[in-house]
LUMKOL-916203 format. One record per residue (C-alpha): x, y, z; residue number from 1. Coordinates in pm, 1 decimal. Layout:
BEGIN
xx,yy,zz,rolo
X,Y,Z,NUM
...
// end
This chain:
BEGIN
xx,yy,zz,rolo
12986.2,11486.7,19350.1,1
12991.6,11706.2,19041.9,2
13351.7,11794.6,19126.9,3
13439.0,11420.2,19131.1,4
13254.4,11369.3,18804.9,5
13442.6,11670.8,18641.4,6
13779.0,11547.7,18766.0,7
13703.7,11200.1,18636.0,8
13610.8,11356.5,18295.5,9
13931.2,11564.8,18299.8,10
14138.3,11256.5,18376.5,11
13985.8,11056.7,18105.5,12
14055.3,11336.2,17857.4,13
14422.4,11350.3,17965.8,14
14466.4,10985.2,17938.3,15
14291.0,10980.0,17596.0,16
14528.8,11264.3,17479.8,17
14840.7,11086.9,17603.9,18
14730.6,10762.4,17429.8,19
14662.0,10954.0,17117.3,20
15016.9,11104.5,17123.9,21
15161.7,10758.7,17192.4,22
14974.9,10595.6,16915.1,23
15046.8,10884.4,16664.1,24
15418.5,10857.7,16759.3,25
15405.3,10483.3,16709.9,26
15232.5,10521.9,16365.6,27
15489.7,10795.7,16274.0,28
15774.9,10569.7,16374.1,29
15634.3,10278.9,16161.3,30
15594.5,10526.5,15882.3,31
15957.2,10617.7,15866.4,32
16016.5,10288.3,15687.6,33
15767.4,10383.7,15416.7,34
15893.8,10579.3,15120.2,35
15642.0,10854.1,15153.6,36
15746.9,10943.6,15507.3,37
16122.1,10936.1,15414.9,38
16054.2,11206.9,15154.2,39
15860.7,11408.7,15412.9,40
16136.4,11382.8,15671.4,41
16395.8,11479.3,15405.4,42
16232.3,11825.9,15386.0,43
16318.6,11871.4,15752.2,44
16651.1,11705.5,15779.1,45
16820.1,11779.0,15439.0,46
17045.2,12095.3,15420.9,47
16870.9,12182.8,15093.5,48
16520.9,12164.9,15256.9,49
16463.1,11833.2,15088.1,50
16491.7,11962.9,14727.1,51
16664.5,11704.8,14488.5,52
16771.3,11711.1,14121.9,53
16546.6,11489.8,13911.3,54
16696.6,11137.5,13851.7,55
17010.5,11202.0,14053.7,56
17101.5,11049.2,14389.7,57
17016.4,11234.6,14705.4,58
17379.5,11283.6,14795.1,59
17448.8,11457.4,14453.1,60
17643.9,11795.6,14512.6,61
17572.0,12077.1,14278.9,62
17932.3,12197.1,14306.9,63
18051.4,11869.4,14145.7,64
17837.4,11947.6,13836.3,65
18093.7,12204.7,13702.7,66
18255.3,12243.3,13360.2,67
18512.2,12509.0,13452.7,68
18795.9,12260.1,13538.5,69
18747.1,12053.3,13231.7,70
18719.3,12366.3,13011.0,71
19040.0,12521.9,13168.1,72
19241.3,12198.4,13112.8,73
19118.9,12152.8,12739.8,74
19151.1,12499.4,12594.7,75
19528.1,12492.0,12643.6,76
19555.5,12163.5,12455.0,77
19346.0,12257.3,12160.4,78
19510.6,12438.8,11866.0,79
19415.0,12626.2,11561.3,80
19536.1,12455.4,11236.1,81
19582.7,12672.9,10929.6,82
19628.5,12514.2,10580.5,83
19727.5,12624.4,10242.7,84
19674.1,12431.6,9916.5,85
19628.2,12479.6,9544.2,86
19344.0,12370.8,9335.2,87
19246.7,12396.2,8969.9,88
19064.7,12726.5,8881.2,89
18692.7,12695.5,8828.5,90
18722.5,12843.8,8475.0,91
18869.8,12656.1,8180.3,92
19009.2,12738.3,7821.6,93
18811.1,12542.9,7562.1,94
19064.6,12627.7,7295.9,95
19359.2,12480.3,7489.7,96
19154.9,12181.0,7594.4,97
19048.5,12124.7,7228.1,98
19412.8,12089.1,7114.2,99
19582.5,11951.7,7431.6,100
19295.5,11753.8,7581.3,101
19361.8,11592.4,7932.2,102
19725.7,11713.7,7918.9,103
19620.5,12074.5,7931.9,104
19746.9,12218.0,8251.9,105
19469.0,12425.8,8390.6,106
19560.9,12738.0,8598.4,107
19561.3,12684.4,8973.0,108
19477.6,12916.0,9258.1,109
19582.7,12916.4,9621.6,110
19320.5,12830.6,9882.4,111
19349.0,12884.9,10258.6,112
19158.7,12670.0,10516.5,113
19137.3,12626.1,10893.8,114
19032.5,12383.4,11159.3,115
19125.7,12257.9,11499.5,116
19349.4,12005.5,11649.5,117
19422.7,11840.2,11988.3,118
19778.2,11810.5,12145.7,119
19808.2,11457.4,12279.2,120
20178.2,11455.4,12385.2,121
20421.4,11687.9,12550.1,122
20660.4,11676.3,12249.9,123
20404.0,11800.4,11999.9,124
20199.6,11530.7,11849.6,125
19848.8,11666.9,11731.3,126
19555.9,11477.6,11613.5,127
19303.8,11631.3,11377.1,128
19069.7,11539.7,11088.2,129
19193.4,11415.2,10767.2,130
18954.4,11654.2,10581.1,131
19116.7,11953.5,10764.3,132
19461.5,11875.8,10620.6,133
19419.9,11671.8,10300.0,134
19567.2,11812.2,9995.1,135
19753.9,12080.2,10196.6,136
20091.6,12212.8,10079.9,137
20140.1,12398.0,10395.8,138
20044.8,12350.3,10764.1,139
20066.4,12599.4,11044.6,140
19952.1,12553.9,11408.7,141
19873.7,12823.7,11653.3,142
19870.9,12729.9,12020.0,143
19629.2,12880.2,12280.5,144
19911.9,13112.9,12393.0,145
19948.6,13248.7,12029.8,146
20285.3,13074.5,11950.6,147
20289.5,12949.3,11595.4,148
20468.0,12650.8,11452.1,149
20521.3,12487.4,11110.2,150
20364.9,12138.9,11127.9,151
20480.9,11809.6,10971.7,152
20211.8,11564.1,10848.4,153
20302.5,11229.0,11018.8,154
20026.2,11034.9,10857.6,155
19653.4,11017.7,10765.1,156
19370.2,10773.2,10770.1,157
19077.8,10860.9,10538.9,158
18888.9,10562.9,10652.4,159
18829.5,10719.9,10982.6,160
18885.3,11079.9,10879.0,161
19179.8,11123.2,11115.7,162
19535.4,11276.1,11061.9,163
19835.0,11317.7,11290.2,164
20061.9,11625.2,11289.1,165
20388.9,11697.0,11468.5,166
20537.8,12026.5,11576.4,167
20884.7,12093.1,11709.7,168
20803.5,12185.0,12077.5,169
20836.7,12041.0,12423.2,170
20658.2,12056.8,12755.0,171
20312.5,12131.9,12591.2,172
19994.2,12101.0,12775.3,173
19814.5,11797.0,12632.7,174
19510.5,11566.1,12680.1,175
19505.4,11186.2,12717.0,176
19255.8,10963.2,12547.1,177
18973.1,10856.2,12768.3,178
18731.8,10568.5,12740.9,179
18463.5,10656.1,12491.0,180
18307.3,10305.5,12540.7,181
18200.8,10397.9,12895.5,182
18012.6,10717.9,12804.1,183
17633.9,10701.4,12861.6,184
17352.6,10861.4,12678.3,185
17250.4,11192.8,12853.4,186
17615.9,11244.3,12978.7,187
17746.6,11596.2,12973.7,188
18027.6,11675.4,12732.6,189
18220.3,11982.5,12614.4,190
18330.0,12056.4,12256.9,191
18636.7,12279.0,12222.0,192
18770.2,12411.4,11898.8,193
18806.5,12733.8,11680.9,194
18472.8,12783.9,11499.7,195
18457.0,13049.9,11231.2,196
18823.6,13138.1,11296.4,197
18725.6,13347.7,11590.4,198
18942.8,13180.9,11856.9,199
18923.5,12888.1,12103.4,200
18552.9,12836.7,12196.5,201
18391.1,12594.5,12457.3,202
18037.5,12472.4,12413.9,203
17842.3,12215.1,12615.5,204
17582.1,11949.9,12544.9,205
17491.2,11595.4,12608.3,206
17561.1,11266.4,12443.9,207
17244.7,11211.4,12236.6,208
17358.8,10885.2,12060.1,209
17639.4,10642.1,12013.0,210
17769.3,10435.5,11715.9,211
17603.9,10659.9,11451.6,212
17688.4,10584.7,11088.9,213
17581.6,10891.2,10889.7,214
17759.3,10803.5,10564.4,215
17966.8,11104.3,10536.4,216
18285.7,10925.2,10462.8,217
18125.8,10704.5,10200.8,218
17986.5,11016.5,10023.3,219
18356.2,11120.3,9977.4,220
18423.6,10795.1,9793.7,221
18621.8,10629.3,10060.0,222
18604.0,10263.4,9990.7,223
18684.9,10161.1,10355.2,224
18481.9,10394.0,10574.0,225
18468.0,10328.2,10943.1,226
18196.2,10530.1,11102.1,227
18082.8,10497.9,11455.3,228
18025.3,10853.8,11571.2,229
17938.7,10996.9,11907.8,230
17637.8,11227.5,11857.6,231
17592.4,11522.2,12078.0,232
17403.0,11854.3,12085.0,233
17707.8,12058.5,12183.9,234
17729.0,12342.6,11931.6,235
17992.2,12266.3,11664.2,236
18054.7,12494.0,11361.1,237
18288.4,12527.2,11073.3,238
18638.1,12537.8,11218.4,239
18556.7,12303.3,11509.0,240
18664.2,12000.2,11295.5,241
18955.3,11832.1,11455.9,242
18881.4,11974.7,11805.5,243
18829.2,11796.9,12131.7,244
18518.9,11638.7,12283.0,245
18568.6,11589.3,12652.1,246
18360.5,11470.1,12958.9,247
18326.3,11681.6,13260.2,248
18642.2,11525.5,13409.2,249
18833.0,11651.8,13103.2,250
18898.2,11315.3,12943.4,251
18935.0,11324.1,12574.2,252
18658.2,11100.8,12451.1,253
18626.6,11211.2,12088.4,254
18752.8,11424.9,11793.0,255
18485.9,11656.5,11661.1,256
18426.5,11581.2,11289.3,257
18087.3,11668.7,11142.2,258
17757.7,11843.7,11191.6,259
17409.9,11762.2,11070.0,260
17296.5,12084.5,10907.9,261
17105.8,12196.2,10587.2,262
17299.5,12526.3,10599.7,263
17639.2,12425.9,10694.7,264
17624.4,12576.3,11032.2,265
17512.9,12423.9,11368.0,266
17152.1,12308.7,11357.3,267
17130.6,12079.9,11671.6,268
17358.3,11776.3,11613.5,269
17723.8,11727.5,11589.7,270
17936.9,11416.0,11551.8,271
18277.5,11305.4,11700.3,272
18505.9,11015.8,11616.2,273
18532.0,10805.9,11939.5,274
18860.6,10788.3,12133.9,275
18853.7,10404.1,12098.0,276
18907.3,10451.4,11732.0,277
19128.0,10765.2,11732.8,278
19373.5,10623.2,11993.8,279
19439.6,10307.4,11791.2,280
19494.7,10510.0,11466.3,281
19727.4,10752.6,11642.0,282
19929.4,10467.3,11800.3,283
19970.3,10297.8,11460.4,284
20081.9,10613.3,11281.9,285
20350.2,10690.3,11540.2,286
20481.5,10331.0,11567.6,287
20445.8,10216.6,11209.9,288
20383.2,10522.3,10988.3,289
20072.7,10346.6,10856.4,290
19742.5,10233.9,11008.2,291
19752.6,9864.9,11057.0,292
19388.4,9784.1,10969.7,293
19269.4,9429.7,11040.2,294
19031.9,9286.0,10773.7,295
18766.7,9010.7,10852.1,296
18703.2,8956.4,10489.5,297
18334.7,8995.7,10478.7,298
18056.6,9212.4,10316.5,299
17813.4,9312.7,10594.3,300
17471.8,9476.9,10620.5,301
17262.9,9608.0,10906.3,302
16961.5,9400.8,10975.7,303
16643.5,9596.5,10878.8,304
16278.5,9508.3,10848.8,305
16323.0,9397.7,10487.5,306
16617.3,9174.9,10566.4,307
16463.5,9021.3,10865.5,308
16155.3,8928.7,10664.5,309
16361.3,8793.0,10380.3,310
16563.3,8558.1,10599.4,311
16298.7,8509.4,10871.1,312
16515.2,8656.4,11143.7,313
16387.9,8707.5,11489.6,314
16601.1,8996.2,11589.1,315
16756.5,9305.3,11419.6,316
17075.1,9283.8,11632.3,317
17401.9,9177.5,11489.3,318
17583.2,9222.4,11152.1,319
17444.9,9023.6,10864.3,320
17725.5,8850.9,10638.2,321
17611.3,8917.8,10286.1,322
17929.5,8766.4,10133.8,323
18267.5,8644.1,10222.1,324
18595.7,8721.0,10047.6,325
18739.1,8432.6,9863.1,326
19036.9,8283.2,10057.4,327
18990.8,8566.4,10313.0,328
19017.5,8550.3,10686.3,329
18637.3,8471.3,10742.1,330
18622.9,8212.0,10468.1,331
18936.1,8024.4,10583.1,332
18784.6,8005.8,10939.0,333
18456.1,7857.2,10798.7,334
18217.3,8142.4,10804.3,335
17940.6,8160.5,10532.3,336
17713.1,8410.2,10370.0,337
17396.2,8431.3,10569.4,338
17578.1,8420.6,10914.8,339
17488.4,8685.8,11163.6,340
17776.6,8805.2,11359.8,341
17667.5,8856.5,11724.0,342
17985.6,8869.2,11920.0,343
18367.2,8922.8,11876.4,344
18589.7,8829.2,12155.0,345
18279.1,8810.4,12381.8,346
18173.5,9163.1,12300.8,347
17818.3,9184.0,12187.1,348
17773.9,9326.2,11827.5,349
17470.8,9544.6,11786.9,350
17522.5,9646.7,11427.8,351
17766.9,9703.5,11147.2,352
17921.5,10018.0,11297.9,353
17997.1,9835.1,11622.7,354
18153.1,9551.3,11442.1,355
18378.3,9778.5,11223.9,356
18482.4,9964.7,11545.4,357
18556.4,9639.0,11730.2,358
18760.8,9469.4,11435.6,359
18943.8,9817.7,11390.5,360
19088.8,9774.1,11748.1,361
19297.5,9469.7,11626.0,362
19595.3,9437.8,11394.5,363
19672.2,9186.9,11109.2,364
19781.0,8854.3,11256.5,365
19568.3,8881.1,11564.9,366
19333.2,8583.1,11633.5,367
18990.7,8663.6,11746.7,368
18684.5,8447.3,11836.8,369
18378.5,8545.0,11629.2,370
18048.2,8413.2,11738.5,371
17770.8,8384.1,11474.4,372
17413.4,8278.8,11447.8,373
17342.8,8030.4,11175.1,374
17009.6,7854.3,11122.5,375
16907.0,7964.5,11469.5,376
17202.9,7812.3,11647.4,377
17517.9,7978.7,11771.4,378
17860.8,7882.9,11624.9,379
18204.9,7999.4,11724.6,380
18505.4,8056.4,11488.6,381
18868.7,8136.3,11551.9,382
18956.6,8386.3,11281.8,383
19311.4,8514.4,11207.5,384
19275.6,8858.3,11088.9,385
19458.3,8976.7,10769.8,386
19572.7,9309.1,10632.9,387
19430.8,9490.4,10317.6,388
19669.2,9302.2,10096.7,389
19560.8,8968.1,10210.8,390
19849.6,8871.5,10438.9,391
19901.0,8863.2,10814.3,392
20202.1,9091.5,10817.8,393
20241.7,9434.3,10977.4,394
20297.5,9666.6,10686.4,395
20510.1,9981.2,10752.2,396
20569.1,10283.5,10529.6,397
20938.8,10192.5,10507.5,398
20859.9,9841.0,10383.6,399
20642.2,10000.4,10111.4,400
20929.8,10224.2,9996.3,401
21164.1,9925.4,10004.2,402
20939.8,9748.6,9765.9,403
20936.5,10043.1,9531.1,404
21314.9,10053.0,9543.0,405
21355.4,10426.5,9569.6,406
21410.8,10716.5,9804.6,407
21204.8,11033.4,9761.7,408
21185.8,11394.7,9872.8,409
20917.1,11661.8,9820.7,410
21010.1,11914.2,9548.5,411
21108.4,12264.5,9667.6,412
21001.1,12603.7,9555.6,413
21279.7,12643.9,9305.6,414
21185.8,12321.0,9141.4,415
20819.4,12417.6,9117.7,416
20909.9,12742.1,8956.0,417
21152.0,12580.2,8713.8,418
20919.3,12305.8,8607.3,419
20589.6,12501.5,8634.8,420
20424.2,12245.1,8858.3,421
20275.2,12306.3,9202.1,422
20301.0,11966.1,9357.6,423
20502.8,11643.7,9328.0,424
20765.9,11416.8,9491.4,425
21104.1,11347.6,9333.0,426
21293.2,11017.5,9305.1,427
21632.4,11101.3,9448.5,428
21786.4,10759.7,9438.8,429
21668.7,10425.1,9289.4,430
21785.2,10066.4,9300.6,431
21621.5,9725.3,9218.4,432
21256.2,9746.8,9280.6,433
20916.1,9817.0,9130.1,434
20988.7,10161.7,8996.2,435
21310.5,10057.6,8813.8,436
21127.1,9752.3,8669.1,437
20869.2,9997.3,8524.1,438
21147.8,10208.7,8358.9,439
21156.5,10500.5,8591.5,440
21488.3,10687.8,8631.4,441
21653.5,10883.6,8913.1,442
21530.5,11252.9,8914.9,443
21167.8,11167.3,8794.5,444
20913.2,11399.3,8960.0,445
20589.7,11194.7,9049.8,446
20284.2,11421.5,9017.3,447
19997.4,11159.4,9022.2,448
19953.2,10817.8,9133.8,449
19625.3,10641.4,9022.0,450
19478.6,10972.4,8934.2,451
19553.5,11122.0,9284.9,452
19779.5,11422.5,9333.4,453
20108.6,11363.4,9509.0,454
20219.3,11625.0,9755.2,455
20424.5,11423.6,10007.0,456
20613.0,11093.9,10055.1,457
20330.0,11005.4,10290.2,458
20088.2,11012.5,9987.0,459
20306.3,10743.5,9815.9,460
20319.3,10519.5,10136.4,461
19953.0,10538.5,10178.5,462
19839.3,10469.9,9832.0,463
20075.7,10182.1,9768.0,464
19998.4,10052.0,10119.7,465
19646.0,9987.6,10004.6,466
19737.7,9823.3,9668.6,467
19700.8,9438.1,9665.2,468
20013.7,9250.3,9564.2,469
20041.8,9217.5,9180.0,470
19801.4,9489.9,9093.8,471
19930.5,9755.1,8845.6,472
19917.7,10123.2,8928.3,473
19953.3,10411.1,8692.4,474
20225.5,10679.0,8790.7,475
20239.7,11003.8,8614.1,476
20511.4,11261.5,8614.0,477
20802.9,11436.6,8433.2,478
21177.5,11475.7,8431.1,479
21320.1,11817.8,8541.6,480
21501.4,11879.0,8209.0,481
21216.6,11800.5,7976.2,482
20856.8,11915.8,7902.5,483
20708.9,11577.1,7838.6,484
20462.4,11398.8,8064.1,485
20555.2,11033.7,8131.2,486
20309.0,10760.7,8244.3,487
20439.5,10429.7,8390.6,488
20272.4,10117.9,8492.6,489
20410.3,10017.0,8821.3,490
20351.6,9659.0,8977.7,491
20444.2,9579.1,9335.7,492
20486.8,9223.3,9448.1,493
20551.1,9073.9,9787.6,494
// end
């Protein structure tokens, strides 16, 4: 009897155990659909024992997170730019200044500088910063393989702090512009350049902000400054200016330009000109010799708390139109002061920097649809963009020279020694045009235009390309055979 009872007890225990296993298995199977059990199973099934990088997908592979290929491809396309220019010595002679005043020729001293550049074509086009090469009398470029070339300045764009150089070489390693608009905050980037003149250097960081307007170009008295920097924490120092900012695929997404630092050395933040701006500037300089900048014809402000309160605005997004240029593109289309620009060609406008970047991608004569908010309602305007002179024409450097009615060449070393000047451009032929009308004759050496030193023919193209039709400009210079300085008032008309 006891045996049967014990057997019965054992059978019950076995059945109970079996039921328990079945129920547990059933519960475990149901649990696989819950997130908690998925994580638990991942520790068993995943090759990395279930360990995952924070905020990255489970199929992320560590070997893909590698900078070596991007760095290797970039260093060969980044160059060292050496500059040489003259500037007035810091000391003066009060005696000579008293008798000769502003015409007293102060002694000048030679200054050397350096920076970086990025090769963007097989045949030797190189993009760098305007502040690296401005005022330079001599430009030399050293490649990563230590070959050195004299460089020609193709053109500059102070408004974006960009310049384009050309060296006589073929088959060069180069980078292509990528899409800076697609980069995301937190994305890894590499900065490649020549800091402190020590050689090509690669540093890494992340994109910490986009569309930064830091006011550095305005502080240099640039009337038309376009700033929409990519901010990173990749280490950038003196000499990195003009170097490459690339993503981990090696795409050129920016040109390094500035740092935020109380000491002048890297302190945590650096700034690069986006590829979306640089590629347009480079394309214009190659094709036209001048940047074809479209102008909307408005005075704009970012919307801050004070402005929002003053105009009872609901949002801080958009660009506030503080004024419209008389007979400009915006006024002709019907825009008014007080409008808030919220979209251009369907692209959302967050602030002034984004509006400037967007308009900068167009050329004079292009028609764009501008959406504004007025009195709480949205209105659309078809705006035909204009150039800086107020017309819809594409203005080239050759057109500018044709209006002046002259051909020019930079003065050589013999002419500098004979005349005692260190810079200037000589009029080698002259015909009907603005210069002849002002009284300028063949052989005249232009040393200053509107108070700015003239070192190359590009300086003449750039300055007169910005002058509105009919405005008078002061040209200063001398003739080779004389010791007198002449000043002429030149007026260019369409």
